C-alpha positions in Angstrom: -24.1 20.7 57.4 -27.7 21.5 56.8 -26.4 24.6 55.2 -24.3 22.9 53.1 -26.4 20.4 51.7 -29.1 23.3 51.0 -26.4 25.2 49.2 -25.3 21.9 47.0 -29.0 21.4 46.2 -29.6 24.7 45.3 -26.1 24.7 43.3 -26.9 21.5 41.4 -31.0 23.0 40.4 -29.2 26.1 38.9 -27.2 23.9 37.0 -29.2 21.8 35.7 -32.3 24.6 35.2 -29.6 26.0 32.8 -29.2 23.4 30.7 -33.1 22.5 30.3 -33.1 26.1 29.0 -30.1 25.5 26.0 -30.7 26.4 22.7 -29.3 23.9 19.6 -28.9 25.4 16.1 -27.8 23.8 13.0 -27.8 24.5 9.4 -26.9 21.7 6.6 -23.6 21.7 4.7 -23.3 20.5 1.7 -20.7 18.5 0.2 -20.0 17.7 -3.5 -17.6 16.5 -6.1 -17.5 15.4 -9.9 -16.2 12.3 -10.7 -14.2 12.2 -14.2 -15.2 9.1 -16.7 -11.5 7.6 -17.3 -9.1 4.5 -18.6 -6.0 3.6 -18.4 -3.6 0.8 -19.3 -2.3 -0.7 -16.1 -0.1 -3.7 -17.6 1.3 -5.7 -20.8 2.8 -9.1 -21.0 4.5 -9.1 -24.7 4.2 -11.5 -27.0 7.3 -13.8 -27.8 6.7 -16.5 -30.3 7.7 -19.6 -28.6 8.6 -21.4 -31.8 11.3 -20.3 -34.2 9.7 -19.1 -37.1 10.4 -21.7 -40.2 10.2 -19.4 -43.7 9.6 -22.8 -45.4 7.3 -24.4 -43.5 3.5 -24.0 -45.2 1.9 -23.4 -41.8 1.3 -20.2 -39.9 3.5 -20.0 -36.8 0.3 -19.2 -34.0 2.7 -20.1 -30.9 2.5 -16.6 -29.6 0.2 -14.7 -27.4 0.7 -12.2 -24.1 -2.2 -9.9 -22.8 -2.8 -6.7 -21.4 -4.7 -5.2 -18.3 -6.6 -2.0 -18.0 -9.1 -0.3 -16.2 -12.1 1.9 -16.7 -14.4 4.1 -14.4 -17.4 2.5 -13.7 -20.4 3.7 -16.6 -17.5 5.0 -18.5 -18.1 3.6 -22.6 -14.8 2.8 -24.5 -13.3 1.1 -27.4 -10.0 -1.0 -27.4 -7.6 -1.5 -30.3 -4.3 -2.3 -31.0 -2.6 0.6 -33.3 0.7 0.4 -35.1 2.5 -1.2 -38.0 1.6 -5.0 -38.3 6.0 -5.8 -39.0 8.6 -6.4 -37.1 12.0 -5.5 -38.3 15.7 -6.8 -38.6 17.6 -3.8 -40.5 15.7 -3.5 -43.8 13.7 -7.1 -43.6 10.3 -7.0 -42.5 8.4 -9.9 -41.3 4.5 -9.6 -41.1 2.7 -10.6 -38.0 -0.9 -9.9 -37.3 -3.0 -9.8 -33.4 -6.3 -11.4 -32.6 -8.3 -11.9 -30.3 -9.2 -15.2 -29.7 -7.0 -18.4 -29.4 -8.5 -19.9 -32.8 -7.4 -16.4 -34.4 -10.8 -15.9 -36.3 -11.3 -12.1 -35.2 -8.4 -9.7 -35.8 -7.6 -6.8 -33.1 -8.8 -4.0 -34.8 -6.0 -0.8 -35.4 -8.2 1.7 -35.1 -11.2 2.7 -33.2 -13.9 0.3 -34.2 -16.7 2.5 -34.0 -20.4 1.1 -32.8 -21.6 1.3 -29.4 -18.6 0.8 -27.2 -18.3 -1.2 -24.2 -19.4 0.6 -21.0 -17.8 -0.4 -17.9 -19.5 -2.3 -15.2 -17.2 -1.6 -12.4 -13.6 0.2 -11.6 -12.0 -3.3 -11.5 -9.2 -4.4 -13.4 -9.6 -6.5 -16.6 -7.6 -8.5 -18.8 -7.5 -9.3 -22.1 -5.6 -12.1 -24.1 -3.7 -11.2 -27.5 -2.7 -14.1 -29.7 -0.5 -13.6 -32.3 0.1 -15.4 -35.9 2.9 -15.1 -38.1 2.4 -16.0 -42.0 3.7 -18.6 -43.4 6.4 -18.6 -46.2 7.7 -15.0 -46.0 10.7 -14.2 -47.8 12.9 -12.8 -45.2 16.2 -13.6 -44.0 17.1 -15.3 -40.6 17.8 -13.6 -37.2 16.3 -11.7 -34.6 12.7 -9.7 -35.5 11.4 -7.7 -33.1 8.3 -4.7 -33.7 6.8 -2.7 -31.6 2.5 -1.9 -30.9 0.4 -0.1 -29.0 -2.4 -1.3 -26.7 -5.3 1.5 -27.1 -7.9 1.9 -24.8 -10.0 5.0 -26.1 -13.1 6.7 -24.0 
């Protein structure tokens, strides 16, 4: 039994001595990526005028509003505008309208890139922007349903 204990002790000594003399070598592995600046329009809520347009009413019809949602990569400079004809049609009949950035209808949405310094995205979070419509009063058009299409644009 004594021989067994001595052999076991010797074996443990050899095993642990080998571990004490083990070497480690390492080298860094570089990881890289490129993040592109992007923007996307992610949704729209169409504008429907809630009050029927009365061609004989001297007041503008301001009952239309909607919105759009977009997101841009953090740090990306972008511009928002709404392109397309500001007319709805029914056959050959054309009903003019305009789109505004505020409920008081004081600032018209630009139809082209407004230039200037642009807006810098503070985060990748989705943002929702309201759009307010107005049909100017006293247009000479026929009765019936009118519709048109414009495009929400985010340029970056």
